[in-house]
C-alpha positions as a Markdown table, in Angstrom:
| # | Residue | x | y | z |
|---|---|---|---|---|
| 1 | Met | 104.3 | 162.4 | 120.4 |
| 2 | Thr | 107.1 | 164.3 | 121.9 |
| 3 | Ile | 106.0 | 167.8 | 120.6 |
| 4 | Ala | 102.0 | 167.1 | 120.9 |
| 5 | Gly | 101.8 | 165.6 | 124.0 |
| 6 | Pro | 103.2 | 168.7 | 125.7 |
| 7 | Ala | 101.3 | 171.1 | 123.1 |
| 8 | Ala | 98.4 | 169.3 | 124.2 |
| 9 | Ala | 99.0 | 169.6 | 128.0 |
| 10 | Lys | 99.6 | 173.7 | 127.6 |
| 11 | Thr | 96.5 | 174.1 | 126.0 |
| 12 | Ala | 94.2 | 172.0 | 128.4 |
| 13 | Ser | 96.0 | 173.8 | 131.4 |
| 14 | Ala | 94.9 | 176.9 | 129.4 |
| 15 | Ile | 91.4 | 176.1 | 129.1 |
| 16 | Arg | 91.1 | 175.0 | 132.5 |
| 17 | Leu | 92.3 | 178.2 | 134.0 |
| 18 | Ala | 90.1 | 180.2 | 131.5 |
| 19 | Leu | 87.1 | 178.5 | 132.5 |
| 20 | Phe | 88.1 | 179.4 | 136.0 |
| 21 | Tyr | 88.6 | 182.9 | 135.5 |
| 22 | Ala | 85.0 | 183.1 | 133.5 |
| 23 | Ala | 83.4 | 181.3 | 136.1 |
| 24 | Phe | 84.4 | 183.6 | 139.1 |
| 25 | Phe | 84.5 | 187.0 | 137.7 |
| 26 | Ala | 81.0 | 186.2 | 136.4 |
| 27 | Val | 80.0 | 186.2 | 139.5 |
| 28 | Val | 82.0 | 189.5 | 140.3 |
| 29 | Gly | 80.2 | 190.8 | 136.9 |
| 30 | Val | 76.6 | 190.5 | 138.8 |
| 31 | His | 77.7 | 191.0 | 142.4 |
| 32 | Met | 79.9 | 193.8 | 141.7 |
| 33 | Pro | 77.2 | 196.2 | 139.7 |
| 34 | Phe | 73.9 | 194.9 | 141.1 |
| 35 | Trp | 74.2 | 193.4 | 144.7 |
| 36 | Pro | 73.7 | 197.1 | 146.0 |
| 37 | Val | 70.5 | 197.2 | 144.3 |
| 38 | Trp | 69.5 | 193.6 | 146.1 |
| 39 | Leu | 70.7 | 195.4 | 149.4 |
| 40 | Ala | 68.7 | 198.6 | 148.7 |
| 41 | Ser | 66.0 | 196.4 | 148.0 |
| 42 | Arg | 65.7 | 195.3 | 151.3 |
| 43 | Gly | 65.4 | 198.8 | 152.8 |
| 44 | Ile | 69.6 | 199.2 | 153.5 |
| 45 | Gly | 70.9 | 203.1 | 153.1 |
| 46 | Ala | 74.0 | 204.0 | 151.4 |
| 47 | Thr | 76.0 | 204.7 | 154.5 |
| 48 | Glu | 75.0 | 200.7 | 155.6 |
| 49 | Ile | 75.5 | 199.6 | 151.9 |
| 50 | Gly | 78.8 | 201.3 | 152.3 |
| 51 | Val | 79.6 | 199.7 | 155.5 |
| 52 | Ile | 78.3 | 196.1 | 154.3 |
| 53 | Leu | 80.5 | 196.2 | 151.0 |
| 54 | Ala | 83.8 | 197.6 | 153.3 |
| 55 | Ala | 83.3 | 194.4 | 155.5 |
| 56 | Thr | 83.6 | 191.9 | 153.0 |
| 57 | Val | 86.4 | 193.5 | 151.4 |
| 58 | Ser | 88.5 | 194.3 | 154.7 |
| 59 | Val | 87.6 | 190.5 | 155.8 |
| 60 | Lys | 90.8 | 189.6 | 153.2 |
| 61 | Val | 93.1 | 191.4 | 155.3 |
| 62 | Val | 92.8 | 188.5 | 158.1 |
| 63 | Ser | 91.6 | 185.1 | 156.0 |
| 64 | Ala | 93.4 | 185.6 | 152.6 |
| 65 | Pro | 96.7 | 185.4 | 154.5 |
| 66 | Met | 95.9 | 182.8 | 156.8 |
| 67 | Met | 94.8 | 180.4 | 153.9 |
| 68 | Ala | 97.8 | 181.5 | 151.6 |
| 69 | His | 99.9 | 180.5 | 154.9 |
| 70 | Val | 98.4 | 176.9 | 154.6 |
| 71 | Ala | 98.8 | 176.8 | 150.6 |
| 72 | Asp | 102.8 | 177.8 | 151.1 |
| 73 | Arg | 103.2 | 175.5 | 153.8 |
| 74 | Trp | 101.6 | 172.6 | 151.8 |
| 75 | Gly | 102.8 | 173.5 | 148.4 |
| 76 | Glu | 98.8 | 173.3 | 147.7 |
| 77 | Arg | 96.6 | 175.1 | 145.4 |
| 78 | Arg | 93.8 | 173.3 | 143.9 |
| 79 | Arg | 92.4 | 171.3 | 146.7 |
| 80 | Leu | 92.3 | 174.3 | 149.0 |
| 81 | Met | 90.2 | 176.4 | 146.3 |
| 82 | Ile | 87.6 | 173.7 | 146.1 |
| 83 | Ala | 87.1 | 173.9 | 149.8 |
| 84 | Phe | 86.9 | 177.3 | 149.8 |
| 85 | Ala | 84.5 | 177.4 | 146.7 |
| 86 | Ala | 82.1 | 174.7 | 149.1 |
| 87 | Gly | 82.4 | 177.3 | 151.9 |
| 88 | Ala | 81.5 | 180.2 | 149.8 |
| 89 | Leu | 78.6 | 178.6 | 148.1 |
| 90 | Ala | 77.2 | 177.2 | 151.6 |
| 91 | Gly | 77.5 | 180.9 | 153.0 |
| 92 | Phe | 75.6 | 182.6 | 150.0 |
| 93 | Ala | 73.0 | 180.5 | 150.2 |
| 94 | Leu | 72.5 | 181.7 | 153.8 |
| 95 | Phe | 71.2 | 185.3 | 152.3 |
| 96 | Ser | 67.8 | 183.2 | 151.3 |
| 97 | Val | 66.9 | 183.5 | 154.9 |
| 98 | Ala | 68.5 | 187.1 | 155.8 |
| 99 | Gly | 66.2 | 189.7 | 157.5 |
| 100 | Gly | 67.7 | 193.4 | 158.8 |
| 101 | Phe | 71.2 | 194.9 | 158.5 |
| 102 | Trp | 73.0 | 192.9 | 161.0 |
| 103 | Ser | 71.9 | 189.7 | 159.9 |
| 104 | Ile | 72.7 | 190.7 | 156.1 |
| 105 | Leu | 76.7 | 192.1 | 157.6 |
| 106 | Ala | 76.9 | 188.5 | 159.3 |
| 107 | Ile | 76.5 | 186.7 | 156.3 |
| 108 | Ser | 78.3 | 188.8 | 154.0 |
| 109 | Ile | 81.3 | 188.4 | 156.3 |
| 110 | Leu | 81.1 | 184.9 | 156.3 |
| 111 | Phe | 80.6 | 184.3 | 152.7 |
| 112 | Ser | 83.7 | 186.7 | 152.0 |
| 113 | Val | 86.1 | 184.7 | 154.3 |
| 114 | Phe | 85.9 | 181.7 | 151.9 |
| 115 | Trp | 85.5 | 183.8 | 148.5 |
| 116 | Ser | 88.2 | 185.9 | 149.2 |
| 117 | Ala | 90.6 | 183.3 | 149.5 |
| 118 | Ile | 89.9 | 181.6 | 146.4 |
| 119 | Met | 91.3 | 184.4 | 144.1 |
| 120 | Pro | 94.8 | 184.4 | 145.6 |
| 121 | Leu | 95.3 | 181.2 | 145.4 |
| 122 | Gly | 94.0 | 181.0 | 141.6 |
| 123 | Glu | 96.7 | 183.8 | 140.7 |
| 124 | Ser | 99.4 | 181.9 | 142.6 |
| 125 | Leu | 98.6 | 178.7 | 140.6 |
| 126 | Thr | 98.1 | 180.4 | 137.4 |
| 127 | Met | 101.4 | 182.3 | 137.5 |
| 128 | Leu | 102.9 | 178.7 | 138.5 |
| 129 | Thr | 101.7 | 177.1 | 135.5 |
| 130 | Val | 102.4 | 180.3 | 133.2 |
| 131 | Arg | 106.1 | 179.6 | 134.6 |
| 132 | Ala | 106.4 | 175.8 | 134.0 |
| 133 | Gln | 104.2 | 175.4 | 130.9 |
| 134 | Gly | 105.0 | 179.0 | 129.0 |
| 135 | Leu | 101.7 | 180.3 | 129.2 |
| 136 | Asp | 100.9 | 183.9 | 128.3 |
| 137 | Tyr | 98.9 | 185.0 | 132.0 |
| 138 | Gly | 97.2 | 188.0 | 129.9 |
| 139 | Arg | 95.4 | 185.6 | 127.0 |
| 140 | Val | 94.1 | 183.5 | 129.9 |
| 141 | Arg | 93.1 | 186.3 | 132.4 |
| 142 | Leu | 90.9 | 187.8 | 129.5 |
| 143 | Trp | 88.5 | 185.0 | 130.0 |
| 144 | Gly | 87.6 | 186.6 | 133.3 |
| 145 | Ser | 86.6 | 189.8 | 131.8 |
| 146 | Leu | 84.9 | 187.9 | 129.3 |
| 147 | Gly | 82.7 | 186.5 | 131.8 |
| 148 | Phe | 82.3 | 189.4 | 134.0 |
| 149 | Ile | 81.3 | 190.8 | 130.2 |
| 150 | Gly | 78.5 | 188.3 | 130.0 |
| 151 | Ala | 77.1 | 188.2 | 133.1 |
| 152 | Ala | 77.0 | 192.2 | 133.3 |
| 153 | Val | 74.8 | 192.7 | 130.3 |
| 154 | Gly | 72.8 | 189.5 | 131.0 |
| 155 | Ala | 71.9 | 190.4 | 134.3 |
| 156 | Gly | 71.2 | 194.0 | 133.1 |
| 157 | Arg | 68.8 | 192.7 | 130.9 |
| 158 | Ile | 67.5 | 190.1 | 133.1 |
| 159 | Leu | 66.6 | 192.6 | 136.0 |
| 160 | Ala | 64.8 | 195.2 | 133.6 |
| 161 | Gly | 61.2 | 194.9 | 135.1 |
| 162 | Arg | 62.1 | 192.2 | 137.4 |
| 163 | Pro | 62.1 | 192.1 | 140.8 |
| 164 | Glu | 65.7 | 192.4 | 142.5 |
| 165 | Asp | 65.4 | 188.9 | 144.4 |
| 166 | Ile | 67.1 | 187.7 | 141.5 |
| 167 | Val | 70.1 | 189.2 | 141.5 |
| 168 | Phe | 70.9 | 186.6 | 145.0 |
| 169 | Trp | 70.0 | 183.3 | 142.4 |
| 170 | Ile | 71.6 | 184.4 | 139.5 |
| 171 | Val | 74.8 | 184.6 | 141.9 |
| 172 | Leu | 74.2 | 181.7 | 143.9 |
| 173 | Gly | 74.2 | 180.0 | 140.5 |
| 174 | Gly | 77.8 | 181.6 | 139.7 |
| 175 | Val | 79.2 | 180.6 | 142.9 |
| 176 | Ala | 77.9 | 176.9 | 142.0 |
| 177 | Leu | 79.9 | 176.8 | 138.5 |
| 178 | Thr | 83.1 | 178.3 | 140.4 |
| 179 | Leu | 83.1 | 175.5 | 142.5 |
| 180 | Ala | 82.9 | 173.5 | 139.4 |
| 181 | Ala | 85.3 | 175.2 | 137.8 |
| 182 | Cys | 88.0 | 174.9 | 140.6 |
| 183 | Ala | 87.5 | 171.2 | 140.6 |
| 184 | Gly | 89.0 | 171.3 | 137.0 |
| 185 | Leu | 91.8 | 172.9 | 137.8 |
| 186 | Pro | 95.9 | 171.9 | 136.9 |
| 187 | Asp | 97.2 | 170.4 | 139.9 |
| 188 | Thr | 100.1 | 172.8 | 139.6 |
| 189 | Arg | 102.4 | 172.7 | 143.3 |
| 190 | Thr | 105.3 | 174.0 | 144.7 |
| 191 | Ala | 107.6 | 172.4 | 147.2 |
| 192 | Pro | 106.5 | 173.6 | 150.7 |
| 193 | Ala | 108.0 | 176.2 | 152.2 |
| 194 | Gly | 111.3 | 175.1 | 154.1 |
| 195 | Thr | 111.6 | 177.4 | 156.9 |
| 196 | Ala | 110.6 | 177.7 | 160.3 |
| 197 | Arg | 109.4 | 181.5 | 159.8 |
| 198 | Leu | 106.0 | 182.8 | 158.9 |
| 199 | Pro | 105.9 | 183.5 | 155.1 |
| 200 | Ile | 104.2 | 186.7 | 155.3 |
| 201 | Gly | 107.1 | 187.7 | 157.3 |
| 202 | Leu | 109.8 | 186.6 | 155.1 |
| 203 | Val | 107.7 | 188.4 | 152.1 |
| 204 | Leu | 107.1 | 192.0 | 154.5 |
| 205 | Arg | 111.0 | 192.1 | 155.0 |
| 206 | Asn | 111.1 | 193.5 | 151.6 |
| 207 | Arg | 110.3 | 197.2 | 151.8 |
| 208 | Thr | 110.2 | 197.5 | 148.2 |
| 209 | Phe | 107.2 | 194.9 | 148.3 |
| 210 | Val | 105.6 | 197.3 | 151.1 |
| 211 | Leu | 105.7 | 200.5 | 148.7 |
| 212 | Phe | 104.7 | 198.7 | 145.8 |
| 213 | Leu | 101.4 | 197.3 | 148.0 |
| 214 | Ala | 100.8 | 201.0 | 149.1 |
| 215 | Thr | 100.8 | 202.3 | 145.5 |
| 216 | Val | 98.7 | 199.8 | 143.9 |
| 217 | Ala | 96.2 | 200.1 | 147.0 |
| 218 | Leu | 95.9 | 203.7 | 146.2 |
| 219 | Ile | 94.9 | 203.0 | 142.5 |
| 220 | Gln | 92.8 | 200.3 | 142.9 |
| 221 | Gly | 91.1 | 201.9 | 146.0 |
| 222 | Ser | 90.2 | 205.0 | 143.6 |
| 223 | His | 87.8 | 202.8 | 141.9 |
| 224 | Ser | 85.4 | 202.6 | 145.3 |
| 225 | Val | 83.0 | 205.0 | 144.6 |
| 226 | Tyr | 82.3 | 203.4 | 140.9 |
| 227 | Tyr | 82.4 | 199.5 | 142.3 |
| 228 | Ala | 79.8 | 200.6 | 145.4 |
| 229 | Phe | 77.6 | 203.5 | 144.0 |
| 230 | Gly | 78.3 | 203.4 | 140.2 |
| 231 | Thr | 74.9 | 201.6 | 139.6 |
| 232 | Leu | 72.8 | 203.4 | 142.0 |
| 233 | His | 74.1 | 206.7 | 140.8 |
| 234 | Trp | 73.7 | 205.8 | 137.5 |
| 235 | Arg | 70.2 | 204.9 | 138.3 |
| 236 | Ala | 69.4 | 207.8 | 140.0 |
| 237 | Val | 70.0 | 210.5 | 137.1 |
| 238 | Gly | 67.9 | 208.1 | 135.1 |
| 239 | Tyr | 69.8 | 205.4 | 133.0 |
| 240 | Ser | 68.2 | 202.1 | 132.6 |
| 241 | Asp | 69.6 | 199.0 | 134.0 |
| 242 | Ala | 70.5 | 197.8 | 130.4 |
| 243 | Val | 72.1 | 201.0 | 129.5 |
| 244 | Ile | 74.0 | 200.3 | 133.1 |
| 245 | Gly | 75.0 | 196.9 | 131.9 |
| 246 | Trp | 76.5 | 198.0 | 128.7 |
| 247 | Leu | 78.4 | 201.2 | 130.6 |
| 248 | Trp | 79.9 | 198.2 | 132.8 |
| 249 | Ala | 80.8 | 195.8 | 130.0 |
| 250 | Glu | 82.5 | 198.5 | 127.7 |
| 251 | Gly | 84.9 | 199.0 | 130.6 |
| 252 | Val | 85.7 | 195.5 | 130.6 |
| 253 | Ile | 86.0 | 195.3 | 126.9 |
| 254 | Ala | 88.7 | 197.8 | 127.0 |
| 255 | Glu | 90.5 | 196.0 | 129.7 |
| 256 | Ile | 90.1 | 192.7 | 127.4 |
| 257 | Ile | 91.8 | 194.1 | 124.7 |
| 258 | Leu | 94.7 | 195.2 | 127.2 |
| 259 | Phe | 95.1 | 191.9 | 128.9 |
| 260 | Ala | 95.1 | 190.7 | 125.2 |
| 261 | Phe | 98.8 | 192.5 | 124.2 |
| 262 | Gly | 99.6 | 192.1 | 128.3 |
| 263 | Gly | 102.8 | 190.0 | 127.4 |
| 264 | Ala | 104.1 | 192.2 | 124.8 |
| 265 | Leu | 103.1 | 195.3 | 127.1 |
| 266 | Val | 105.0 | 194.0 | 130.1 |
| 267 | Arg | 107.9 | 193.3 | 127.7 |
| 268 | Arg | 108.0 | 196.6 | 126.4 |
| 269 | Leu | 107.1 | 198.9 | 129.5 |
| 270 | Gly | 107.6 | 196.9 | 132.4 |
| 271 | Pro | 105.5 | 196.2 | 135.4 |
| 272 | Ala | 106.4 | 199.2 | 137.2 |
| 273 | Asn | 105.6 | 201.6 | 134.3 |
| 274 | Leu | 102.3 | 199.6 | 133.4 |
| 275 | Ile | 101.4 | 200.9 | 137.1 |
| 276 | Ile | 102.0 | 204.1 | 136.6 |
| 277 | Leu | 100.2 | 204.3 | 133.7 |
| 278 | Gly | 97.2 | 203.0 | 135.7 |
| 279 | Gly | 97.5 | 205.9 | 138.4 |
| 280 | Leu | 97.8 | 208.9 | 135.5 |
| 281 | Ala | 95.0 | 207.3 | 133.8 |
| 282 | Gly | 92.5 | 207.4 | 137.1 |
| 283 | Ile | 93.2 | 210.8 | 137.5 |
| 284 | Val | 91.6 | 211.5 | 134.3 |
| 285 | Arg | 88.8 | 208.7 | 134.3 |
| 286 | Trp | 87.4 | 210.0 | 137.7 |
| 287 | Trp | 87.8 | 213.7 | 137.4 |
| 288 | Ala | 85.9 | 213.5 | 134.2 |
| 289 | Thr | 83.6 | 211.1 | 135.7 |
| 290 | Gly | 82.8 | 213.6 | 138.8 |
| 291 | Leu | 82.3 | 216.5 | 136.3 |
| 292 | Ser | 79.6 | 215.0 | 134.2 |
| 293 | Asp | 76.8 | 212.3 | 134.2 |
| 294 | Ala | 76.4 | 212.9 | 130.7 |
| 295 | Leu | 76.3 | 209.6 | 128.4 |
| 296 | Pro | 79.0 | 210.7 | 125.6 |
| 297 | Val | 81.0 | 211.6 | 128.8 |
| 298 | Leu | 80.7 | 208.3 | 130.5 |
| 299 | Val | 81.1 | 206.3 | 127.1 |
| 300 | Ala | 84.6 | 207.9 | 126.8 |
| 301 | Val | 86.2 | 207.4 | 130.0 |
| 302 | Gln | 84.9 | 203.9 | 130.4 |
| 303 | Val | 87.8 | 203.0 | 128.0 |
| 304 | Leu | 90.2 | 204.2 | 130.6 |
| 305 | His | 89.5 | 200.9 | 132.6 |
| 306 | Ala | 91.8 | 199.3 | 130.7 |
| 307 | Phe | 94.5 | 201.4 | 132.4 |
| 308 | Thr | 92.8 | 202.1 | 135.9 |
| 309 | Phe | 92.3 | 198.3 | 136.6 |
| 310 | Gly | 93.8 | 196.3 | 134.0 |
| 311 | Ala | 97.1 | 197.7 | 133.4 |
| 312 | Thr | 97.7 | 198.3 | 137.2 |
| 313 | His | 96.8 | 194.5 | 138.1 |
| 314 | Leu | 98.4 | 193.4 | 134.7 |
| 315 | Gly | 101.7 | 195.4 | 136.7 |
| 316 | Ala | 100.9 | 193.9 | 139.9 |
| 317 | Ile | 101.0 | 190.3 | 138.9 |
| 318 | Tyr | 104.1 | 190.4 | 137.1 |
| 319 | Phe | 105.8 | 192.8 | 139.4 |
| 320 | Ile | 104.8 | 189.6 | 142.0 |
| 321 | Ala | 106.0 | 187.3 | 139.8 |
| 322 | Arg | 109.3 | 188.6 | 139.3 |
| 323 | Ala | 110.2 | 190.3 | 142.8 |
| 324 | Val | 108.9 | 187.1 | 144.9 |
| 325 | Pro | 110.0 | 183.3 | 145.0 |
| 326 | Pro | 107.9 | 180.6 | 143.7 |
| 327 | Ala | 107.7 | 179.0 | 147.0 |
| 328 | Leu | 106.2 | 182.2 | 148.6 |
| 329 | Ser | 103.9 | 183.4 | 145.6 |
| 330 | Ala | 100.7 | 182.2 | 147.6 |
| 331 | Thr | 101.6 | 184.4 | 150.3 |
| 332 | Ala | 102.8 | 187.6 | 147.9 |
| 333 | Gln | 99.3 | 187.0 | 146.1 |
| 334 | Ser | 97.1 | 187.3 | 149.2 |
| 335 | Leu | 99.2 | 190.2 | 150.4 |
| 336 | Tyr | 98.7 | 191.7 | 147.5 |
| 337 | Ser | 94.7 | 190.9 | 147.9 |
| 338 | Ala | 94.7 | 191.8 | 151.4 |
| 339 | Ala | 96.3 | 194.6 | 151.2 |
| 340 | Val | 95.3 | 196.3 | 148.0 |
| 341 | Met | 91.7 | 194.7 | 147.4 |
| 342 | Gly | 90.8 | 194.4 | 150.8 |
| 343 | Leu | 92.4 | 196.7 | 153.5 |
| 344 | Gly | 92.9 | 199.5 | 150.8 |
| 345 | Leu | 89.7 | 198.9 | 148.9 |
| 346 | Gly | 87.8 | 198.3 | 152.1 |
| 347 | Leu | 88.7 | 201.8 | 153.6 |
| 348 | Ala | 87.8 | 203.5 | 150.5 |
| 349 | Ile | 84.6 | 201.8 | 150.1 |
| 350 | Leu | 83.8 | 202.8 | 153.8 |
| 351 | Ala | 85.0 | 206.2 | 152.8 |
| 352 | Ser | 83.1 | 206.5 | 149.7 |
| 353 | Gly | 80.1 | 205.8 | 151.7 |
| 354 | Gly | 80.0 | 209.1 | 153.5 |
| 355 | Leu | 81.2 | 210.7 | 150.2 |
| 356 | Tyr | 78.8 | 209.6 | 148.0 |
| 357 | Ala | 75.8 | 210.4 | 150.9 |
| 358 | Ala | 77.1 | 213.9 | 151.0 |
| 359 | Phe | 78.6 | 214.8 | 147.6 |
| 360 | Gly | 76.8 | 212.4 | 145.2 |
| 361 | Gly | 78.7 | 211.9 | 142.1 |
| 362 | Arg | 81.5 | 214.6 | 142.8 |
| 363 | Ala | 82.6 | 211.9 | 145.3 |
| 364 | Tyr | 84.7 | 210.8 | 142.4 |
| 365 | Phe | 86.8 | 214.1 | 142.7 |
| 366 | Ala | 88.5 | 212.2 | 145.8 |
| 367 | Met | 89.0 | 209.1 | 143.4 |
| 368 | Ala | 91.0 | 211.2 | 141.4 |
| 369 | Ala | 93.2 | 212.6 | 144.1 |
| 370 | Leu | 93.6 | 209.0 | 145.2 |
| 371 | Gly | 94.9 | 208.1 | 141.8 |
| 372 | Ala | 97.3 | 211.4 | 141.7 |
| 373 | Leu | 99.0 | 210.0 | 144.9 |
| 374 | Gly | 99.0 | 206.5 | 143.7 |
| 375 | Ser | 100.8 | 207.9 | 140.4 |
| 376 | Val | 103.6 | 209.3 | 142.8 |
| 377 | Leu | 104.5 | 206.3 | 144.7 |
| 378 | Ala | 104.2 | 204.6 | 141.3 |
| 379 | Val | 107.2 | 206.6 | 140.1 |
| 380 | Ile | 109.2 | 206.0 | 143.2 |
| 381 | Leu | 108.6 | 202.6 | 142.9 |
| 382 | Ala | 110.0 | 202.2 | 139.1 |
| 383 | Arg | 113.2 | 204.3 | 140.2 |
| 384 | Arg | 113.7 | 202.1 | 143.5 |
| 385 | Trp | 113.0 | 198.4 | 141.9 |
| 386 | Gln | 115.5 | 196.9 | 140.3 |
| 387 | Pro | 114.0 | 193.5 | 138.5 |
């Protein structure tokens, strides 16, 4: 019993975390490729879509650190995640009565305030559980990628020949599943942060951590044209929704394979070198995507998503786990979400709206430049950081 008990608890924690990632990223798997389609069906133009998507991403800059401050002060994760998931569900339901651009923008911001706070706390809770129970982060996280694939492919098939309004109902159901998954998470906690200073100030005093944020923001920001306009562009050049769903899924399949071997990769290469690899892959991926819309080229370069996103994210999560004390982990994760997936990606998406409107698929060349700059900073980070 002394052996089986801990083993059973470890398995149960892994399953609960896997269900959370699967539910959360199933929402992303529909929302990311197909929400611009829903927006376009409401008469929203390319530049306005860029503004809406940028606003929903950028709200993380304010909301995520505020929520994480509470989490580190209280040592809480799970109960806050349940509350935020409930708020996200109520907010997203309002799209059913949205009219023009301004109402959609306002509801998008409201939804994002709650939704954007969930994953940083989830990543923090996961890494705390990884430390406490010896789990493999990559093998837990890959279930999120599987959820993304199933949702992206399934939504592509469901949407084919049907009204775009169905995208709203699929996402709404996914948010409801995420709420249920949050309720089932392990209640791993930390001691409340015992300091009179704001946790965010303590983390940002570390200049190496600030360099890390800038590095990863550039590499992840290089995905902005793909995230915001990939589906619309592929539709414009003649690909069906089913093919588009499989293209999105292919990149995530490659990501899953990388996550499956994530623990070994981190041990062999280290977090900083994984981030360098992500930046270099971004140069190749986005340059090739800008050069050609031919299906064989797209199929070939989608594999690089394993590195542009997967290796970069894996390196980032392990960098935070090794560079930041556990009591400040929620704050560090929220800053990663705010600066990288919020401010950095939001500004890049905002710029990508104008770039895509002016240059179409050639806007990917600017994304290759972001990957190159991120690679340079990643090399500097690897030389400066001593884990």
